[in-house]
C-alpha positions as CSV (number, residue, x, y, z in Angstrom):
1,X,-7.8,32.2,-17.9
2,X,-9.5,34.1,-20.8
3,X,-7.1,36.6,-22.6
4,X,-10.3,38.9,-23.3
5,X,-13.3,39.6,-21.3
6,X,-16.1,42.1,-21.3
7,X,-15.5,45.1,-19.5
8,X,-16.7,45.7,-16.0
9,X,-17.3,49.4,-16.5
10,X,-18.3,49.7,-20.1
11,X,-19.3,47.8,-23.2
12,X,-15.7,47.6,-24.5
13,X,-13.4,44.4,-24.1
14,X,-10.6,44.0,-21.4
15,X,-7.2,42.5,-21.9
16,X,-5.6,40.3,-19.5
17,X,-2.4,41.7,-17.9
18,X,0.3,40.4,-15.7
19,X,2.7,42.8,-13.7
20,X,5.5,41.8,-11.3
21,X,4.4,43.4,-7.7
22,X,4.7,42.7,-4.0
23,X,1.7,41.3,-2.2
24,X,1.6,41.7,1.7
25,X,0.5,38.6,3.6
26,X,0.4,38.1,7.4
27,X,2.7,41.1,7.6
28,X,5.4,39.8,5.3
29,X,6.0,40.7,1.5
30,X,6.1,38.4,-1.3
31,X,7.0,38.9,-5.0
32,X,4.1,37.9,-7.3
33,X,2.9,38.4,-11.0
34,X,-0.4,40.3,-10.3
35,X,-3.2,39.4,-12.7
36,X,-5.7,41.9,-13.7
37,X,-7.7,43.2,-16.7
38,X,-7.3,46.6,-18.5
39,X,-10.2,47.8,-20.8
40,X,-9.5,48.8,-24.3
41,X,-11.9,51.5,-24.5
42,X,-12.2,53.2,-20.9
43,X,-8.6,52.0,-19.9
44,X,-10.2,50.9,-16.1
45,X,-8.4,48.1,-14.4
46,X,-10.2,45.6,-12.6
47,X,-9.8,42.0,-11.5
48,X,-12.1,38.8,-11.0
49,X,-12.4,35.9,-8.8
50,X,-10.3,33.9,-11.1
51,X,-7.4,36.5,-11.5
52,X,-7.7,37.1,-7.5
53,X,-7.1,33.6,-6.6
54,X,-4.2,33.1,-8.8
55,X,-2.6,36.2,-7.3
56,X,-3.2,35.5,-3.8
57,X,-2.4,31.7,-4.3
58,X,1.3,32.8,-5.2
59,X,1.7,34.9,-1.8
60,X,0.3,31.7,0.1
61,X,2.2,29.1,-1.4
62,X,5.7,31.2,-0.7
63,X,4.3,31.8,3.0
64,X,3.8,27.9,3.3
65,X,7.1,27.2,1.8
66,X,9.2,30.0,3.9
67,X,7.6,28.5,7.0
68,X,7.7,25.0,6.2
69,X,4.0,24.6,6.5
70,X,2.4,21.4,5.1
71,X,0.4,22.0,2.0
72,X,-3.2,20.4,2.0
73,X,-2.2,17.3,-0.1
74,X,0.6,16.6,2.5
75,X,-1.7,17.0,5.6
76,X,-4.3,14.4,4.0
77,X,-1.5,12.1,3.0
78,X,0.0,12.1,6.6
79,X,-3.4,11.3,8.1
80,X,-4.4,8.5,5.1
81,X,-0.9,6.7,6.0
82,X,-2.1,6.2,9.7
83,X,-5.6,5.0,8.5
84,X,-7.5,7.8,10.9
85,X,-10.4,9.9,10.5
86,X,-10.2,13.6,10.4
87,X,-11.8,13.5,13.9
88,X,-9.3,11.1,15.4
89,X,-6.4,13.1,13.6
90,X,-7.5,16.2,15.2
91,X,-7.7,14.7,18.7
92,X,-4.3,13.1,18.3
93,X,-3.0,16.7,17.5
94,X,-4.9,18.6,20.3
95,X,-7.0,20.3,17.6
96,X,-10.5,21.2,16.9
97,X,-12.1,19.0,14.3
98,X,-13.4,22.0,12.4
99,X,-9.9,23.8,12.6
100,X,-8.3,20.6,11.2
101,X,-10.7,20.0,8.5
102,X,-10.1,23.2,7.4
103,X,-6.4,22.9,7.1
104,X,-7.1,19.9,5.1
105,X,-9.4,22.2,2.7
106,X,-6.8,24.6,2.2
107,X,-6.7,27.1,5.1
108,X,-3.2,28.1,6.3
109,X,-2.3,27.4,9.8
110,X,0.2,29.6,11.7
111,X,3.7,28.5,11.5
112,X,3.6,26.9,15.0
113,X,0.6,24.7,14.4
114,X,2.2,23.8,10.9
115,X,5.1,22.7,12.6
116,X,3.1,20.6,14.7
117,X,1.2,18.9,11.8
118,X,4.5,18.5,9.6
119,X,5.9,16.5,12.9
120,X,3.1,14.1,12.9
121,X,4.3,12.9,9.4
122,X,7.1,11.4,11.4
123,X,5.7,8.0,12.4
124,X,8.0,7.6,15.6
125,X,7.0,11.0,16.6
126,X,3.5,10.4,15.9
127,X,3.2,7.1,17.8
128,X,4.2,9.1,20.9
129,X,1.5,11.5,20.1
130,X,-0.9,8.7,19.8
131,X,0.3,7.2,23.3
132,X,-0.6,10.5,25.0
133,X,-4.4,10.6,23.3
134,X,-5.2,7.0,24.4
135,X,-8.2,8.4,26.2
136,X,-9.9,9.5,22.8
137,X,-9.9,5.7,21.7
138,X,-11.6,2.8,22.6
139,X,-9.3,-0.2,23.6
140,X,-9.8,-1.8,20.1
141,X,-9.4,1.5,18.4
142,X,-6.1,2.1,19.9
143,X,-4.5,-1.1,19.6
144,X,-5.5,-0.9,15.8
145,X,-4.2,2.6,15.8
146,X,-0.7,1.5,17.2
147,X,-0.5,-1.3,14.9
148,X,-1.0,0.7,12.0
149,X,1.7,3.1,13.0
150,X,4.2,0.3,13.9
151,X,3.6,-1.3,10.2
152,X,4.4,2.5,8.8
153,X,7.5,2.6,10.8
154,X,8.7,-0.8,9.5
155,X,7.8,0.2,5.8
156,X,9.6,3.4,6.0
157,X,12.7,2.2,7.5
158,X,12.8,-0.7,4.7
159,X,11.9,1.2,1.7
160,X,14.0,4.4,0.4
161,X,11.9,7.0,-0.7
162,X,11.0,7.1,-4.3
163,X,11.4,11.0,-4.6
164,X,15.2,10.5,-3.7
165,X,15.6,8.7,-7.2
166,X,13.1,10.8,-9.0
167,X,13.7,14.3,-8.2
168,X,16.2,17.1,-6.9
169,X,13.7,18.2,-4.1
170,X,11.2,16.8,-1.8
171,X,9.6,19.6,0.0
172,X,7.3,21.9,-2.0
173,X,8.9,25.1,-3.1
174,X,9.0,27.3,-6.2
175,X,11.3,24.7,-7.7
176,X,8.6,22.0,-7.6
177,X,5.6,24.2,-8.3
178,X,4.8,24.0,-4.6
179,X,3.8,20.5,-4.7
180,X,5.6,17.3,-3.0
181,X,6.6,14.9,-5.9
182,X,3.8,12.7,-7.0
183,X,4.8,9.1,-8.2
184,X,1.5,8.0,-9.4
185,X,0.8,11.2,-11.4
186,X,4.2,11.2,-12.9
187,X,3.4,7.7,-14.0
188,X,0.1,8.5,-15.2
189,X,1.2,11.3,-17.2
190,X,3.7,9.6,-19.2
191,X,1.1,6.5,-19.7
192,X,-1.5,9.1,-21.2
193,X,1.1,10.8,-23.4
194,X,2.5,7.5,-24.7
195,X,-1.1,6.3,-25.6
196,X,-2.2,9.3,-27.1
197,X,0.7,10.8,-28.9
198,X,2.3,9.9,-32.3
199,X,4.2,6.7,-31.6
200,X,7.2,7.8,-33.6
201,X,8.0,10.4,-31.1
202,X,7.6,8.6,-27.8
203,X,11.1,9.2,-26.9
204,X,12.6,10.8,-23.9
205,X,13.2,14.0,-25.9
206,X,9.5,14.6,-26.3
207,X,8.2,13.0,-23.1
208,X,10.4,15.2,-21.1
209,X,8.9,18.2,-22.7
210,X,5.5,17.1,-22.2
211,X,6.0,16.8,-18.8
212,X,7.7,20.3,-18.7
213,X,4.8,21.9,-20.3
214,X,1.9,20.0,-18.3
215,X,3.5,21.3,-14.9
216,X,4.4,24.7,-16.2
217,X,1.0,25.3,-17.8
218,X,-0.7,24.1,-14.6
219,X,1.2,26.6,-12.7
220,X,0.5,29.4,-15.1
221,X,-3.4,28.8,-15.0
222,X,-4.0,27.4,-11.5
223,X,-0.5,28.1,-9.3
224,X,0.5,24.6,-8.8
225,X,2.2,22.0,-11.0
226,X,0.8,18.5,-11.4
227,X,3.6,16.3,-10.6
228,X,6.2,18.2,-8.4
229,X,9.0,17.8,-10.6
230,X,11.9,20.3,-10.8
231,X,13.1,21.2,-14.5
232,X,16.4,21.9,-15.4
233,X,17.7,23.8,-18.5
234,X,20.0,21.9,-20.8
235,X,21.2,21.8,-24.5
236,X,17.9,20.2,-25.3
237,X,15.6,22.1,-23.5
238,X,14.0,22.0,-20.1
239,X,14.1,18.3,-18.6
240,X,13.2,16.6,-15.2
241,X,16.4,17.0,-12.9
242,X,16.5,13.0,-12.5
243,X,14.9,12.2,-16.0
244,X,17.0,8.9,-16.6
245,X,16.1,7.7,-13.4
246,X,12.4,8.4,-14.0
247,X,12.3,6.1,-17.0
248,X,14.4,3.3,-15.5
249,X,12.3,3.6,-12.3
250,X,8.9,3.2,-14.1
251,X,10.1,0.8,-16.5
252,X,11.3,-1.4,-13.6
253,X,7.9,-0.9,-12.1
254,X,6.4,-2.4,-15.5
255,X,4.5,0.6,-16.1
256,X,6.3,1.8,-19.2
257,X,8.9,-0.4,-21.9
258,X,11.5,0.8,-23.6
259,X,11.2,-0.2,-27.4
260,X,14.3,0.4,-29.9
261,X,13.4,1.1,-33.6
262,X,15.6,1.4,-36.7
263,X,15.8,4.9,-37.9
264,X,16.1,5.9,-41.5
265,X,19.8,6.3,-41.2
266,X,20.3,3.0,-39.8
267,X,20.6,4.2,-36.4
268,X,18.9,3.1,-33.2
269,X,16.0,5.1,-31.6
270,X,14.6,4.6,-28.0
271,X,11.0,4.9,-27.7
272,X,8.4,4.0,-25.0
273,X,5.3,1.8,-25.1
274,X,2.7,1.1,-22.3
275,X,-0.2,-1.4,-21.6
276,X,-1.0,0.5,-18.5
277,X,-4.3,2.3,-18.4
278,X,-4.6,6.1,-17.3
279,X,-6.3,6.4,-13.9
280,X,-8.2,9.9,-14.5
281,X,-9.4,9.7,-10.9
282,X,-5.9,10.5,-9.4
283,X,-6.2,14.0,-11.3
284,X,-8.5,17.2,-10.3
285,X,-10.7,18.6,-12.9
286,X,-8.1,21.5,-13.2
287,X,-5.3,18.8,-13.9
288,X,-7.5,17.1,-16.3
289,X,-7.9,20.3,-18.2
290,X,-4.2,21.0,-18.5
291,X,-3.5,17.4,-19.7
292,X,-6.3,18.0,-22.6
293,X,-4.6,21.1,-23.5
294,X,-1.1,19.5,-23.6
295,X,-2.4,16.6,-25.8
296,X,-4.3,18.8,-28.0
297,X,-1.4,21.1,-28.6
298,X,1.6,18.8,-28.8
299,X,0.5,15.1,-29.7
300,X,1.4,15.1,-33.3
301,X,4.4,17.4,-32.9
302,X,7.7,16.0,-33.5
303,X,10.3,15.7,-30.8
304,X,13.0,18.0,-32.5
305,X,10.1,20.6,-33.1
306,X,9.3,20.6,-29.5
307,X,12.8,20.9,-28.4
308,X,13.0,24.3,-30.7
309,X,9.8,25.3,-29.0
310,X,11.0,24.9,-25.7
311,X,14.2,27.0,-26.8
312,X,12.1,30.1,-27.0
313,X,10.9,29.8,-23.3
314,X,12.7,32.4,-21.3
315,X,13.5,30.2,-18.6
316,X,15.5,28.1,-20.9
317,X,17.2,31.2,-22.5
318,X,18.3,32.4,-19.0
319,X,19.5,29.3,-17.6
320,X,20.8,26.7,-20.1
321,X,24.3,28.0,-20.3
322,X,24.7,27.2,-16.4
323,X,22.2,24.2,-16.4
324,X,20.1,25.9,-13.6
325,X,16.8,24.8,-12.4
326,X,13.5,26.7,-13.5
327,X,11.6,28.5,-11.0
328,X,8.0,28.1,-11.7
329,X,7.4,31.2,-9.9
330,X,9.8,33.3,-12.1
331,X,9.0,31.6,-15.3
332,X,5.6,29.8,-15.6
333,X,3.7,33.0,-16.0
334,X,5.9,33.9,-19.2
335,X,5.4,30.5,-21.0
336,X,4.8,30.9,-24.6
337,X,4.4,27.3,-25.9
338,X,1.2,26.4,-24.4
């Protein structure tokens, strides 16, 4: 978002402003950071499509989180794991195809409808829904759908969800940047950081800060984090809440590899290397823009310089003594490091 633009009312320049305000959405008030411009010449205030989007999105996200309404990515992910088309999913849920498709595109369902969609993520519950919708399927389609759901039930019973090990929270909220933790995006961020940054500084100290800045810059600009990770303020700056688990997990998955190097004082230092290729297709255009900003800003900065920079962030200043988790909504818009 541009800090300075042409004034909508005169020939002057208008500066981007941010102000804490309350915004009413569906008869409920939410605390948001209002984005708007003020002209330096005529002093008129005005908004743009971009500022309106980031302002409204804050209220929408808080409304979803408060009422446990799935976000679009979650809705799509639920349908994908059962291998159904949007049309078939809408029929199983008893929704019109247009209405359901709009929910996948971002329209916010009413809480009762959101609860129905959320329940469908449980394969045992969805199997029951599927049985009641048998008439919408041919015999072959129905048998395949049942097989697919049974497979999901077996897989989910056997596998402990990765997010239990990688993050403090699973459900989207202000402490995850209103995103569900995304294993593939976490892995690919680490891959592109390791591949593009100075190899001398590819240690946990720096990689933790790059993850933090990527997620918080994304929220600052577009209202969502990239990875869905939560960050705790500790002595060395903000870090993912379960950061040791993250590196162990992805090393066990053969995505990254730890490498010990000898420092100038003879002490060992753990850095990371990777042979994995970065998958750009996992990310939106907005997310790729953020990744480019992070790499351009920080790729040659040392680990300790980045730690010092993170100590200037208000979220760290407020929370490090008690080792609390940073709220994206409260602190991302005041970010100064990037």
